Structure formats: structure tokens, C-alpha cells
C-alpha positions as CSV (number, residue, x, y, z in Angstrom):
1,L,22.7,-15.0,-10.4
2,N,20.1,-13.0,-12.5
3,S,16.7,-14.6,-12.0
4,N,15.3,-13.7,-15.1
5,T,18.2,-14.9,-17.4
6,G,19.7,-17.3,-15.2
7,I,23.3,-16.1,-15.8
8,F,25.7,-14.8,-13.3
9,D,25.8,-10.7,-13.0
10,S,28.9,-9.5,-11.5
11,R,28.1,-5.9,-11.3
12,P,27.6,-4.7,-7.6
13,Y,24.3,-3.6,-6.7
14,T,23.6,-0.1,-6.2
15,T,22.4,1.0,-2.9
16,D,19.1,1.6,-4.3
17,E,18.9,-2.1,-5.6
18,R,20.2,-3.7,-2.4
19,S,17.4,-1.6,-0.5
20,R,14.8,-2.7,-3.1
21,K,15.8,-6.4,-3.0
22,A,15.7,-6.2,1.3
23,F,12.2,-4.5,0.9
24,M,11.1,-7.4,-1.2
25,T,12.9,-10.2,0.7
26,S,11.5,-8.6,3.9
27,L,7.8,-8.4,2.3
28,V,7.8,-11.7,0.9
29,A,9.1,-13.1,4.3
30,F,6.4,-11.4,6.3
31,Y,3.6,-12.9,4.0
32,D,5.0,-16.3,4.7
33,R,5.3,-15.6,8.5
34,M,1.6,-14.6,8.9
35,K,0.4,-17.5,6.6
36,L,-1.2,-15.1,4.1
37,P,-1.4,-16.2,0.2
38,P,1.6,-15.8,-1.8
39,L,2.3,-12.1,-2.7
40,K,1.2,-11.0,-6.4
41,I,2.3,-7.8,-7.6
42,P,-0.7,-5.9,-9.7
43,L,-0.4,-4.2,-12.9
44,V,-1.0,-0.8,-12.9
45,Q,-1.0,1.0,-16.6
46,S,0.2,-2.5,-17.7
47,K,3.3,-2.4,-15.5
48,D,4.2,-4.1,-12.4
49,L,3.1,-1.5,-9.3
50,D,6.3,-0.7,-7.8
51,L,5.8,-1.8,-4.2
52,Y,8.8,-0.4,-2.8
53,M,8.4,3.2,-4.1
54,L,4.8,2.9,-2.9
55,Y,5.5,1.7,0.3
56,H,8.2,4.4,1.1
57,E,6.5,7.3,-0.5
58,V,3.3,6.6,1.7
59,V,5.4,5.9,4.6
60,S,7.4,9.2,4.1
61,K,4.5,11.0,4.4
62,G,2.9,9.8,7.5
63,G,1.7,6.4,6.7
64,F,-1.4,5.0,5.3
65,E,-3.7,6.5,7.4
66,A,-2.1,10.3,7.3
67,V,-2.1,9.9,3.3
68,V,-6.1,8.6,3.4
69,H,-6.8,11.6,6.1
70,E,-4.8,14.4,4.5
71,K,-5.8,13.5,0.9
72,K,-2.1,12.7,-0.5
73,W,-2.8,10.0,-2.7
74,R,-2.4,12.4,-6.0
75,A,1.5,13.0,-4.6
76,V,1.8,9.6,-4.3
77,S,0.7,8.7,-7.7
78,D,2.8,11.8,-8.9
79,A,6.1,10.4,-7.1
80,L,5.4,7.1,-8.8
81,A,5.5,9.0,-12.2
82,L,1.8,7.5,-13.1
83,P,0.4,9.4,-15.9
84,R,-2.5,12.0,-14.7
85,T,-4.4,10.4,-17.7
86,C,-4.7,7.3,-15.4
87,T,-7.7,9.1,-13.6
88,N,-8.4,6.2,-11.2
89,S,-4.5,5.8,-10.3
90,T,-5.3,7.3,-7.0
91,F,-8.3,4.9,-6.2
92,L,-5.8,1.8,-7.7
93,L,-2.9,2.8,-5.2
94,R,-4.9,3.4,-2.2
95,S,-6.7,-0.1,-2.9
96,H,-3.6,-2.0,-3.4
97,Y,-1.8,-0.4,-0.5
98,A,-4.7,-1.3,1.7
99,K,-4.8,-5.1,0.6
100,I,-0.9,-5.6,0.1
101,L,1.1,-3.3,2.2
102,Y,-1.0,-1.6,5.3
103,H,-0.7,-4.8,7.0
104,Y,3.0,-4.8,6.6
105,E,3.2,-1.1,7.5
106,C,1.3,-1.7,10.9
107,C,3.7,-4.3,11.7
108,Q,6.8,-2.6,10.6
109,R,6.2,1.1,11.9
110,R,4.3,0.1,15.2
111,Q,5.9,-3.4,16.1
112,E,2.4,-4.6,16.3
113,A,1.4,-8.2,15.4
114,I,-2.0,-8.0,13.9
115,T,-3.8,-10.3,11.8
116,S,-4.9,-9.6,8.0
117,E,-8.4,-9.5,9.3
118,E,-7.7,-6.7,11.9
119,A,-5.6,-4.7,9.3
120,M,-8.6,-5.3,6.8
121,A,-11.1,-3.7,9.8
122,R,-8.9,-1.1,10.4
123,V,-8.9,-0.3,6.9
124,A,-12.8,-0.4,6.8
125,V,-12.7,2.6,9.5
126,I,-10.1,4.5,7.8
127,C,-11.5,4.2,4.4
128,P,-15.4,3.9,5.0
129,A,-17.3,2.5,1.4
130,K,-19.7,5.4,0.2
131,E,-22.8,3.8,1.3
132,D,-21.1,3.9,5.1
133,K,-20.3,7.4,4.6
134,H,-23.8,8.2,3.3
135,Q,-25.3,6.4,6.4
136,Q,-23.0,8.3,8.5
137,Q,-24.2,11.6,6.9
138,Q,-27.7,10.7,7.4
139,Q,-27.3,9.9,11.3
140,Q,-25.3,13.2,11.7
141,Q,-28.4,15.1,10.0
142,Q,-30.8,13.2,12.2
143,Q,-28.7,13.9,15.2
144,Q,-28.6,17.7,14.7
145,Q,-32.7,17.8,13.8
146,Q,-32.9,16.5,17.5
């Protein structure tokens, strides 16, 4: 049954469609199990963000932490076929991944049961705000002067 049309669709699913469906089912179940707010798919360039593709691209590059440290967000953006004219695509992808998928990644890849608060605290350490970076630089400069 096609959820969009309400009409029975007899064509067989492709492997990719099955994988996408299994991923989204798993993600929604994860949100339910962790008692998180209902999953909302964000828009990027007026289209639903492909969470399946985003997750698999990031994981294939070593996971969120590796993509942040190795600055691979442009490659992720290119893999999702976001136009280069979307100048904030890397920021959007990183932000959406951190909010929606990082917690899921931690639980899937590391078999860790962490709370969403713990996941966001990790994100804050991995991707400190610009003010935090500035403070860290100032502290390093002060330490070097001593």
C-alpha cells in the first residue's frame, strides 16, 4: 500500500528502497524507544533532506566525529548532490546530522545507550561554538606567554 496515494502498489521494492524503508523504520523506532520528540525531516533547498543518504555518507567516511575533524562536509554535500550555490550546505548538513542522526549513530555503531543530552554534549565538544573557539585560542595564547 502506497502511503502517499492509498493505492496498493504491486511492484517489488528494489534493494535500495528496502534499505531506505528499513533505515527509516529503525530511526523512527529509535526515536520512540528513546522517548524523543517525533522525527521531523528538515528541508534543504526546498526538498526533504535525504536522511538515509546523509547517514550512510557520514558513516562511510568514519562517522560524525571523523567528518568534523577531517572537514569532509563538502564531500558529503557533493554526494547528496546539493548545488555548490547552496553556500551554507555544509553547515546545514552538520547541524541536521548533529540534531537528528548523531545520537542514532552513537547507539548503532558503538552499541551505546546514551541520552539525547549526552549526545548534544558530545556535539558541543566536537563542534564548539565560535565563541568557545575564541576563548580556547585566548587561553592557549595566555598559556604560551607564561
